Wavefront OBJ file of the C-alpha trace (Angstrom):
o trace
v -12.001 -2.835 -5.301
v -14.341 -0.471 -3.758
v -13.370 1.698 -0.046
v -14.789 0.799 3.466
v -15.199 4.644 4.847
v -13.267 4.899 8.218
v -12.872 1.334 8.067
v -9.765 -0.820 7.590
v -10.153 -4.562 5.793
v -7.140 -6.704 6.543
v -5.868 -10.834 7.973
v -4.201 -10.262 10.409
v -0.921 -11.665 11.282
v 0.272 -13.294 15.109
v 3.532 -10.493 14.476
v 1.538 -7.931 14.273
v -1.531 -8.243 16.551
v -2.101 -9.641 19.915
v -4.606 -12.210 18.235
v -5.136 -14.944 16.023
v -3.453 -16.139 12.695
v -6.467 -18.523 12.180
v -8.742 -14.943 12.211
v -9.017 -12.305 9.678
v -10.826 -8.723 11.027
v -12.134 -5.970 10.540
v -9.682 -2.923 12.578
v -11.028 0.629 13.203
v -7.830 3.217 11.642
v -5.907 3.937 13.794
v -6.216 0.796 15.836
v -3.469 -1.364 14.805
v -1.687 -1.455 18.099
v -4.695 -2.864 19.298
v -4.877 0.192 21.795
v -7.935 2.542 20.153
v -10.826 1.668 17.994
v -11.681 -1.686 17.535
v -11.822 -5.266 16.029
v -14.036 -7.557 14.966
v -14.149 -11.154 13.714
v -15.143 -11.530 9.767
v -14.047 -15.176 9.621
v -11.766 -17.264 11.590
v -10.455 -20.602 9.168
v -11.895 -23.803 11.115
v -9.193 -26.498 12.634
v -10.300 -30.638 12.310
v -9.871 -32.728 14.850
v -5.976 -33.384 13.223
v -5.058 -29.932 13.379
v -5.381 -29.940 10.730
v -7.398 -26.106 8.947
v -8.676 -27.141 5.124
v -9.770 -24.672 4.393
v -6.825 -21.993 5.305
v -4.205 -21.173 7.752
v -1.888 -17.896 8.293
v -3.926 -15.723 5.898
v -1.372 -13.059 3.614
v -2.195 -9.146 4.123
v -4.646 -8.008 1.325
v -7.753 -8.671 0.249
v -9.654 -8.236 -2.440
v -13.483 -7.192 -2.720
v -14.896 -8.439 -6.325
v -17.581 -7.563 -8.831
v -20.342 -9.493 -6.278
v -19.577 -8.171 -3.201
v -17.599 -10.994 -1.806
v -13.598 -10.144 -0.137
v -10.787 -13.435 -2.030
v -7.528 -14.078 -0.143
v -4.629 -16.719 0.656
v -2.594 -18.259 3.198
v 0.673 -19.464 3.197
v -0.013 -22.762 4.744
v -3.693 -24.966 5.499
v -5.498 -26.587 2.573
v -4.365 -29.843 0.355
v -1.687 -30.760 1.389
v -0.787 -28.064 3.718
v 0.882 -25.119 0.435
v -2.411 -22.974 1.732
v -5.705 -21.882 -0.009
v -7.514 -19.451 -1.770
v -10.449 -18.529 0.291
v -13.550 -16.193 0.070
v -16.576 -14.487 1.877
v -19.085 -11.751 2.638
v -19.090 -9.379 4.381
v -21.338 -5.618 4.543
v -19.729 -3.132 6.382
v -21.814 -1.274 9.745
v -24.231 1.978 9.056
v -22.730 5.113 9.858
v -25.663 7.057 10.628
v -25.138 11.016 9.656
v -24.566 13.612 11.970
v -28.207 14.539 13.626
v -27.891 18.599 15.756
v -29.287 17.717 18.907
v -29.040 20.829 20.599
v -27.432 24.710 20.444
v -26.466 27.115 23.181
v -25.266 30.298 22.847
v -23.341 31.135 25.802
v -21.665 35.054 25.161
v -21.310 35.288 21.635
v -19.912 31.522 21.691
v -22.458 28.861 19.602
v -22.249 25.489 20.907
v -23.116 22.856 18.812
v -24.368 19.012 20.109
v -24.431 16.432 17.375
v -24.770 11.781 16.892
v -21.827 10.684 16.060
v -19.647 7.394 15.975
v -16.710 6.802 18.232
v -14.018 7.527 15.679
v -15.724 8.504 12.685
v -14.106 12.584 11.805
v -16.844 15.272 11.597
v -16.633 18.623 10.189
v -18.177 21.488 11.102
v -19.174 23.927 8.463
v -20.984 27.046 7.938
v -22.207 29.534 5.579
v -23.301 32.609 4.666
v -25.522 32.229 1.945
v -28.104 28.633 1.161
v -28.127 29.432 -2.738
v -24.258 29.632 -2.837
v -22.583 26.415 -2.402
v -19.948 27.952 -0.492
v -18.984 25.679 3.322
v -16.513 27.131 5.503
v -15.094 24.808 7.903
v -14.887 25.601 11.598
v -11.368 24.294 12.905
v -10.480 21.547 11.955
v -11.619 17.897 11.956
v -13.105 16.391 15.067
v -12.632 12.899 15.781
v -15.383 11.742 18.042
v -14.664 10.017 21.391
v -18.007 8.620 21.285
v -21.866 8.634 20.772
v -22.532 13.287 21.491
v -20.193 15.067 19.767
v -19.725 19.221 19.971
v -18.470 22.021 18.550
v -18.501 25.067 18.286
v -18.288 29.386 17.057
v -17.823 32.427 17.721
v -20.717 34.781 16.766
v -18.731 37.881 14.392
v -19.759 40.114 11.912
v -22.472 37.757 9.303
v -25.875 38.854 9.690
v -26.548 35.261 9.432
v -25.383 32.117 9.130
v -25.993 28.908 8.129
v -24.160 25.327 9.862
v -23.798 21.898 8.250
v -21.762 18.750 9.785
v -20.861 16.245 7.834
v -19.384 12.745 8.305
v -15.091 12.242 6.492
v -15.464 9.299 4.430
l 1 2 3 4 5 6 7 8 9 10 11 12 13 14 15 16 17 18 19 20 21 22 23 24 25 26 27 28 29 30 31 32 33 34 35 36 37 38 39 40 41 42 43 44 45 46 47 48 49 50 51 52 53 54 55 56 57 58 59 60 61 62 63 64 65 66 67 68 69 70 71 72 73 74 75 76 77 78 79 80 81 82 83 84 85 86 87 88 89 90 91 92 93 94 95 96 97 98 99 100 101 102 103 104 105 106 107 108 109 110 111 112 113 114 115 116 117 118 119 120 121 122 123 124 125 126 127 128 129 130 131 132 133 134 135 136 137 138 139 140 141 142 143 144 145 146 147 148 149 150 151 152 153 154 155 156 157 158 159 160 161 162 163 164 165 166 167 168 169 170
């Protein structure tokens, strides 16, 4: 099964979220209570005029991604004789661009970095004193973006040279 970076894919039961029991949502991590992140409809089960869901109703919690990229799941009702169904749908995850430094400034002995970001994604700012080595040191901890620009800082230390990078955490 492929993992979607920084996203959680699953079927939502009405008792867990204030959403429809006939819909599968993409929910950003940390937003099960509906107060943080975003919900995007991936698939809605069709109800006909007789209130019958031929393709299913009340999807189960687990979705499995097949080798061809489609997602598969089951429902607890709907379909023939209202005994549930096996369903599938395709989904292309949103593209999250790599962060790009927008500005670097200095205030006294403090360097301030600003980079492009995606809301609710985690970023790590790092430095190295030698680009020929693969030794990068984390500055502070992970930072969760709250909008399209994020910032971090570093105190100018005794090193004669420092290189900086920021990356999107999976």
